[in-house]
SELUM-346142 format. One record per residue: residue number from 1; residue in one letter; x, y, z of N, C-alpha, C, O in turn. Coordinates in steps of 0.1 Angstrom, whole numbers. Layout:
BEGIN
k, r, n.xx, n.yy, n.zz, ca.xx, ca.yy, ca.zz, c.xx, c.yy, c.zz, o.xx, o.yy, o.zz
NUM, A, X, Y, Z, X, Y, Z, X, Y, Z, X, Y, Z .
...
//
This chain:
BEGIN
k, r, n.xx, n.yy, n.zz, ca.xx, ca.yy, ca.zz, c.xx, c.yy, c.zz, o.xx, o.yy, o.zz
1, M, 424, 2183, 1450, 427, 2170, 1454, 442, 2167, 1452, 448, 2171, 1442 .
2, A, 447, 2161, 1462, 462, 2158, 1462, 465, 2146, 1454, 457, 2136, 1453 .
3, K, 476, 2146, 1448, 480, 2135, 1439, 490, 2127, 1447, 500, 2133, 1451 .
4, F, 488, 2114, 1448, 498, 2105, 1455, 506, 2098, 1445, 501, 2093, 1435 .
5, S, 519, 2097, 1447, 528, 2090, 1438, 533, 2077, 1445, 536, 2078, 1457 .
6, K, 535, 2067, 1438, 540, 2054, 1443, 555, 2054, 1440, 560, 2058, 1430 .
7, K, 562, 2049, 1451, 577, 2047, 1449, 579, 2033, 1444, 576, 2023, 1451 .
8, R, 584, 2033, 1432, 587, 2019, 1426, 602, 2017, 1424, 608, 2026, 1418 .
9, G, 606, 2006, 1429, 620, 2002, 1426, 631, 2010, 1432, 643, 2009, 1429 .
10, K, 627, 2019, 1441, 638, 2028, 1447, 644, 2021, 1459, 656, 2023, 1462 .
11, A, 637, 2012, 1467, 643, 2006, 1479, 640, 1991, 1478, 628, 1987, 1475 .
12, S, 649, 1983, 1481, 647, 1968, 1481, 642, 1964, 1495, 645, 1971, 1505 .
13, P, 633, 1954, 1496, 628, 1950, 1509, 639, 1945, 1518, 649, 1938, 1513 .
14, K, 638, 1947, 1531, 648, 1942, 1540, 647, 1927, 1542, 636, 1921, 1541 .
15, V, 659, 1920, 1544, 659, 1906, 1546, 656, 1903, 1561, 662, 1910, 1570 .
16, S, 647, 1894, 1564, 643, 1891, 1577, 654, 1883, 1584, 658, 1873, 1579 .
17, T, 658, 1887, 1596, 669, 1880, 1603, 662, 1873, 1615, 670, 1869, 1625 .
18, A, 650, 1872, 1616, 643, 1866, 1627, 646, 1851, 1629, 647, 1846, 1640 .
19, S, 649, 1844, 1618, 652, 1830, 1620, 667, 1827, 1621, 671, 1815, 1622 .
20, L, 675, 1837, 1620, 690, 1835, 1621, 694, 1828, 1634, 702, 1819, 1633 .
21, P, 689, 1832, 1646, 694, 1825, 1658, 690, 1810, 1658, 697, 1802, 1663 .
22, D, 678, 1807, 1652, 674, 1793, 1651, 684, 1785, 1642, 687, 1774, 1645 .
23, I, 688, 1791, 1631, 697, 1784, 1622, 711, 1782, 1629, 717, 1771, 1628 .
24, I, 715, 1792, 1636, 728, 1791, 1643, 728, 1780, 1654, 737, 1772, 1655 .
25, F, 717, 1779, 1661, 716, 1769, 1671, 714, 1755, 1665, 719, 1745, 1671 .
26, M, 708, 1754, 1654, 707, 1741, 1647, 720, 1736, 1642, 724, 1725, 1644 .
27, L, 728, 1745, 1637, 742, 1742, 1633, 751, 1738, 1645, 758, 1729, 1644 .
28, L, 750, 1746, 1655, 757, 1743, 1667, 754, 1729, 1673, 762, 1721, 1676 .
29, F, 741, 1726, 1673, 736, 1713, 1678, 741, 1702, 1669, 745, 1691, 1674 .
30, F, 741, 1704, 1656, 745, 1694, 1646, 760, 1691, 1648, 764, 1679, 1649 .
31, F, 769, 1701, 1650, 783, 1699, 1651, 786, 1693, 1665, 796, 1685, 1666 .
32, M, 778, 1696, 1675, 780, 1690, 1688, 777, 1675, 1688, 784, 1667, 1695 .
33, M, 768, 1671, 1679, 764, 1657, 1679, 774, 1648, 1670, 776, 1637, 1673 .
34, V, 779, 1654, 1660, 787, 1646, 1651, 802, 1647, 1654, 810, 1639, 1648 .
35, T, 806, 1656, 1663, 820, 1657, 1666, 825, 1646, 1676, 818, 1644, 1686 .
36, V, 836, 1640, 1673, 841, 1630, 1682, 852, 1636, 1690, 862, 1641, 1684 .
37, L, 851, 1636, 1703, 861, 1641, 1711, 871, 1631, 1715, 868, 1619, 1716 .
38, R, 883, 1635, 1717, 894, 1626, 1721, 891, 1620, 1735, 887, 1627, 1744 .
39, D, 893, 1607, 1736, 890, 1600, 1748, 900, 1604, 1759, 896, 1606, 1771 .
40, S, 912, 1604, 1756, 922, 1606, 1766, 933, 1615, 1761, 935, 1617, 1749 .
41, T, 940, 1622, 1770, 951, 1630, 1767, 964, 1622, 1767, 966, 1615, 1777 .
42, L, 972, 1622, 1757, 984, 1614, 1757, 994, 1619, 1766, 998, 1631, 1765 .
43, K, 999, 1611, 1775, 1010, 1614, 1784, 1023, 1607, 1780, 1033, 1610, 1785 .
44, V, 1022, 1598, 1770, 1034, 1592, 1765, 1035, 1595, 1750, 1025, 1596, 1743 .
45, A, 1047, 1596, 1745, 1049, 1599, 1731, 1048, 1586, 1723, 1056, 1576, 1726 .
46, V, 1039, 1585, 1713, 1037, 1573, 1705, 1039, 1577, 1691, 1031, 1584, 1685 .
47, N, 1050, 1572, 1685, 1052, 1573, 1671, 1052, 1559, 1665, 1062, 1552, 1665 .
48, T, 1040, 1556, 1660, 1038, 1542, 1655, 1045, 1539, 1642, 1048, 1548, 1634 .
49, P, 1050, 1527, 1641, 1057, 1523, 1628, 1047, 1524, 1616, 1035, 1524, 1618 .
50, E, 1053, 1525, 1605, 1045, 1526, 1592, 1043, 1512, 1586, 1052, 1503, 1588 .
51, A, 1032, 1511, 1579, 1029, 1498, 1573, 1022, 1501, 1560, 1017, 1511, 1557 .
52, T, 1022, 1491, 1551, 1015, 1492, 1538, 1002, 1486, 1537, 993, 1490, 1530 .
53, Q, 1000, 1475, 1544, 987, 1468, 1544, 980, 1469, 1558, 984, 1463, 1567 .
54, L, 970, 1478, 1558, 963, 1481, 1571, 949, 1478, 1569, 943, 1478, 1559 .
55, T, 943, 1474, 1581, 928, 1471, 1581, 922, 1480, 1592, 927, 1482, 1603 .
56, K, 912, 1487, 1588, 905, 1497, 1597, 896, 1489, 1606, 888, 1481, 1601 .
57, L, 896, 1493, 1619, 886, 1487, 1628, 872, 1493, 1626, 871, 1505, 1624 .
58, E, 862, 1485, 1626, 849, 1489, 1623, 842, 1497, 1634, 839, 1509, 1633 .
59, E, 841, 1491, 1646, 834, 1497, 1657, 844, 1502, 1667, 850, 1494, 1674 .
60, K, 845, 1515, 1668, 855, 1521, 1677, 851, 1520, 1692, 859, 1520, 1701 .
61, S, 838, 1518, 1694, 834, 1516, 1708, 838, 1503, 1714, 837, 1501, 1726 .
62, L, 842, 1493, 1706, 846, 1480, 1711, 861, 1479, 1712, 866, 1468, 1713 .
63, V, 868, 1490, 1712, 883, 1490, 1712, 888, 1496, 1725, 884, 1507, 1729 .
64, N, 897, 1489, 1731, 905, 1494, 1743, 918, 1499, 1737, 925, 1491, 1731 .
65, Y, 922, 1511, 1740, 935, 1516, 1735, 945, 1516, 1746, 942, 1521, 1757 .
66, I, 956, 1509, 1744, 967, 1508, 1754, 979, 1515, 1747, 984, 1510, 1737 .
67, Y, 984, 1526, 1753, 995, 1533, 1747, 1008, 1529, 1755, 1008, 1529, 1767 .
68, I, 1018, 1526, 1747, 1031, 1523, 1754, 1042, 1532, 1747, 1044, 1532, 1735 .
69, G, 1049, 1540, 1755, 1059, 1548, 1750, 1066, 1556, 1762, 1062, 1554, 1774 .
70, R, 1075, 1564, 1758, 1082, 1572, 1768, 1073, 1584, 1772, 1067, 1590, 1763 .
71, P, 1073, 1589, 1784, 1065, 1600, 1788, 1069, 1613, 1780, 1081, 1615, 1776 .
72, T, 1060, 1621, 1777, 1062, 1634, 1770, 1070, 1643, 1779, 1072, 1640, 1791 .
73, I, 1075, 1654, 1773, 1085, 1663, 1780, 1078, 1668, 1793, 1085, 1669, 1803 .
74, Q, 1066, 1672, 1793, 1060, 1678, 1804, 1057, 1668, 1816, 1055, 1672, 1827 .
75, Y, 1058, 1655, 1813, 1056, 1645, 1824, 1069, 1637, 1827, 1069, 1628, 1835 .
76, R, 1080, 1641, 1821, 1093, 1634, 1824, 1098, 1636, 1838, 1104, 1627, 1844 .
77, D, 1095, 1647, 1844, 1099, 1650, 1858, 1092, 1640, 1868, 1097, 1636, 1878 .
78, L, 1079, 1638, 1864, 1071, 1629, 1873, 1073, 1615, 1871, 1073, 1607, 1880 .
79, Y, 1074, 1610, 1858, 1075, 1596, 1855, 1088, 1591, 1850, 1090, 1579, 1848 .
80, G, 1098, 1600, 1847, 1111, 1595, 1843, 1111, 1594, 1828, 1102, 1598, 1821 .
81, T, 1121, 1587, 1822, 1123, 1585, 1808, 1121, 1571, 1803, 1121, 1568, 1791 .
82, A, 1118, 1562, 1812, 1116, 1548, 1809, 1102, 1546, 1802, 1093, 1554, 1805 .
83, P, 1101, 1537, 1793, 1088, 1534, 1787, 1077, 1531, 1797, 1079, 1524, 1807 .
84, R, 1065, 1537, 1795, 1054, 1536, 1804, 1041, 1531, 1796, 1041, 1532, 1784 .
85, I, 1032, 1526, 1804, 1019, 1522, 1798, 1009, 1532, 1802, 1008, 1536, 1814 .
86, Q, 1001, 1537, 1792, 990, 1546, 1795, 976, 1539, 1792, 974, 1534, 1781 .
87, L, 968, 1538, 1802, 955, 1532, 1801, 945, 1544, 1803, 944, 1549, 1814 .
88, G, 937, 1547, 1793, 928, 1559, 1794, 936, 1572, 1796, 944, 1575, 1787 .
89, D, 934, 1579, 1807, 940, 1591, 1809, 952, 1591, 1819, 958, 1601, 1822 .
90, K, 955, 1579, 1824, 965, 1578, 1834, 976, 1568, 1831, 974, 1558, 1824 .
91, I, 988, 1571, 1836, 1000, 1562, 1835, 997, 1551, 1845, 994, 1553, 1857 .
92, S, 998, 1539, 1840, 995, 1527, 1848, 1007, 1517, 1848, 1016, 1519, 1841 .
93, I, 1005, 1506, 1856, 1014, 1495, 1855, 1007, 1483, 1849, 995, 1484, 1847 .
94, V, 1014, 1473, 1846, 1008, 1461, 1840, 997, 1455, 1848, 987, 1450, 1842 .
95, D, 998, 1455, 1861, 988, 1449, 1869, 974, 1457, 1869, 964, 1451, 1874 .
96, D, 974, 1469, 1864, 961, 1476, 1863, 953, 1473, 1850, 942, 1477, 1849 .
97, I, 959, 1465, 1841, 952, 1461, 1829, 939, 1454, 1831, 929, 1457, 1824 .
98, P, 938, 1443, 1839, 925, 1436, 1841, 914, 1446, 1846, 902, 1444, 1841 .
99, L, 916, 1455, 1855, 906, 1464, 1860, 902, 1473, 1848, 890, 1476, 1847 .
100, F, 912, 1478, 1840, 909, 1487, 1829, 899, 1479, 1819, 890, 1485, 1814 .
101, L, 902, 1467, 1816, 894, 1459, 1807, 880, 1457, 1813, 870, 1458, 1805 .
102, E, 879, 1454, 1826, 866, 1452, 1832, 858, 1465, 1832, 845, 1464, 1830 .
103, Q, 864, 1476, 1834, 856, 1489, 1834, 851, 1492, 1820, 840, 1497, 1819 .
104, H, 858, 1488, 1810, 853, 1490, 1796, 842, 1480, 1793, 832, 1483, 1786 .
105, K, 843, 1468, 1798, 833, 1457, 1795, 819, 1461, 1801, 809, 1459, 1795 .
106, V, 819, 1466, 1813, 806, 1469, 1820, 798, 1480, 1813, 786, 1481, 1814 .
107, K, 805, 1488, 1805, 798, 1499, 1797, 791, 1494, 1785, 783, 1501, 1779 .
108, L, 794, 1482, 1780, 789, 1476, 1768, 778, 1466, 1770, 777, 1461, 1781 .
109, P, 769, 1465, 1761, 758, 1454, 1762, 764, 1440, 1763, 776, 1438, 1758 .
110, E, 757, 1431, 1769, 762, 1418, 1771, 766, 1411, 1758, 776, 1403, 1758 .
111, A, 759, 1413, 1747, 761, 1406, 1735, 774, 1410, 1728, 780, 1403, 1721 .
112, K, 779, 1422, 1731, 791, 1428, 1724, 803, 1426, 1732, 814, 1429, 1727 .
113, R, 802, 1421, 1744, 814, 1420, 1753, 825, 1410, 1747, 837, 1412, 1751 .
114, T, 821, 1400, 1739, 831, 1391, 1734, 838, 1397, 1722, 847, 1391, 1717 .
115, Q, 833, 1408, 1717, 839, 1414, 1704, 849, 1425, 1707, 854, 1432, 1698 .
116, I, 853, 1427, 1720, 862, 1438, 1724, 876, 1434, 1718, 880, 1423, 1720 .
117, T, 882, 1445, 1713, 896, 1443, 1708, 905, 1453, 1716, 901, 1464, 1718 .
118, S, 916, 1448, 1719, 926, 1457, 1726, 936, 1462, 1715, 943, 1453, 1709 .
119, S, 937, 1475, 1713, 946, 1480, 1703, 958, 1486, 1710, 958, 1495, 1718 .
120, L, 970, 1480, 1706, 982, 1485, 1712, 988, 1495, 1703, 992, 1493, 1692 .
121, R, 990, 1507, 1709, 997, 1518, 1701, 1010, 1520, 1708, 1012, 1526, 1718 .
122, V, 1020, 1514, 1701, 1033, 1513, 1707, 1043, 1521, 1699, 1043, 1521, 1687 .
123, D, 1051, 1529, 1707, 1062, 1537, 1700, 1072, 1528, 1694, 1075, 1517, 1699 .
124, G, 1077, 1532, 1682, 1087, 1523, 1675, 1100, 1522, 1682, 1107, 1513, 1679 .
125, E, 1103, 1530, 1692, 1116, 1530, 1699, 1116, 1522, 1711, 1126, 1520, 1718 .
126, V, 1104, 1517, 1715, 1102, 1509, 1728, 1107, 1495, 1725, 1104, 1489, 1715 .
127, T, 1114, 1489, 1735, 1118, 1475, 1735, 1106, 1466, 1737, 1096, 1470, 1742 .
128, M, 1107, 1454, 1732, 1096, 1444, 1732, 1093, 1439, 1746, 1083, 1432, 1748 .
129, G, 1102, 1441, 1756, 1100, 1436, 1769, 1086, 1440, 1776, 1079, 1432, 1781 .
130, I, 1084, 1453, 1776, 1072, 1459, 1781, 1060, 1455, 1773, 1049, 1453, 1779 .
131, V, 1061, 1454, 1760, 1050, 1449, 1751, 1047, 1435, 1754, 1035, 1431, 1755 .
132, Q, 1057, 1426, 1756, 1054, 1412, 1760, 1047, 1411, 1773, 1038, 1403, 1775 .
133, D, 1051, 1419, 1783, 1044, 1419, 1796, 1029, 1423, 1794, 1021, 1417, 1801 .
134, V, 1026, 1433, 1786, 1012, 1437, 1784, 1005, 1426, 1777, 993, 1423, 1781 .
135, K, 1011, 1420, 1767, 1004, 1409, 1760, 1001, 1397, 1769, 991, 1390, 1768 .
136, T, 1011, 1394, 1778, 1009, 1383, 1787, 997, 1386, 1797, 989, 1377, 1800 .
137, K, 997, 1398, 1802, 986, 1402, 1811, 972, 1402, 1804, 962, 1399, 1810 .
138, L, 972, 1406, 1791, 960, 1405, 1783, 955, 1391, 1782, 943, 1388, 1783 .
139, R, 965, 1382, 1779, 961, 1368, 1777, 956, 1362, 1790, 946, 1355, 1790 .
140, K, 962, 1365, 1801, 957, 1361, 1814, 943, 1366, 1818, 936, 1360, 1825 .
141, S, 940, 1378, 1813, 927, 1384, 1815, 917, 1380, 1805, 906, 1385, 1805 .
142, N, 920, 1370, 1797, 912, 1364, 1786, 908, 1374, 1776, 897, 1374, 1770 .
143, Q, 917, 1384, 1773, 915, 1393, 1762, 924, 1389, 1751, 936, 1392, 1750 .
144, L, 918, 1381, 1741, 926, 1375, 1731, 926, 1382, 1718, 934, 1378, 1709 .
145, K, 918, 1392, 1716, 918, 1399, 1704, 927, 1411, 1705, 924, 1421, 1713 .
146, I, 938, 1411, 1699, 948, 1422, 1700, 951, 1427, 1686, 952, 1420, 1677 .
147, N, 953, 1440, 1686, 955, 1447, 1673, 967, 1457, 1676, 968, 1463, 1686 .
148, Y, 976, 1457, 1666, 987, 1467, 1667, 984, 1478, 1658, 982, 1476, 1646 .
149, S, 984, 1490, 1663, 981, 1502, 1655, 994, 1506, 1647, 1005, 1505, 1652 .
150, A, 992, 1511, 1635, 1003, 1515, 1627, 999, 1527, 1618, 987, 1528, 1616 .
151, G, 1008, 1535, 1614, 1005, 1546, 1605, 1008, 1541, 1591, 1016, 1533, 1588 .
152, S, 1000, 1546, 1581, 1002, 1543, 1567, 1013, 1551, 1562, 1018, 1560, 1568 .
153, R, 1018, 1547, 1550, 1029, 1553, 1544, 1026, 1568, 1541, 1036, 1576, 1540 .
154, S, 1014, 1571, 1540, 1010, 1585, 1537, 1010, 1594, 1550, 1009, 1606, 1549 .
155, G, 1012, 1587, 1561, 1013, 1595, 1574, 999, 1595, 1581, 999, 1600, 1593 .
156, K, 989, 1590, 1576, 976, 1589, 1582, 975, 1577, 1592, 978, 1566, 1588 .
157, L, 971, 1580, 1604, 971, 1569, 1614, 958, 1561, 1612, 947, 1566, 1611 .
158, E, 960, 1548, 1611, 949, 1539, 1610, 951, 1527, 1620, 961, 1525, 1626 .
159, N, 940, 1519, 1621, 941, 1507, 1629, 940, 1495, 1621, 940, 1483, 1626 .
//
């Protein structure tokens, strides 16, 4: 009769990798859901002034961002070096502001439309003439909640 011997402790059991693709896809899905993508590509250079007392805006979906500054180097041949207004992804003129505001309003529920804030991100080197024109057009469009964006002393941009 043959004698059988048991192998004890010589080989460790293999780790199952069957659930690894599921874990990878769950992580991928999680990061896709929580990542906030930038709304627009900046075509104007905006270096906001620094401030010490800042208030953070609560609901970012209720904010219209209006950028005012000189075009970046790659757009200077097309738009020149004078200060420009950027609404969303395109360089615009002051007369385009009411349409921009209306396009943002229709995306929101009826109850939240009165809570919309326009945030002006203005370069520190820009003269107040173009800023005053934007403010006047916002007032005529009945957009009375205006916020000036500023960077904190630590360099972190806040609203």
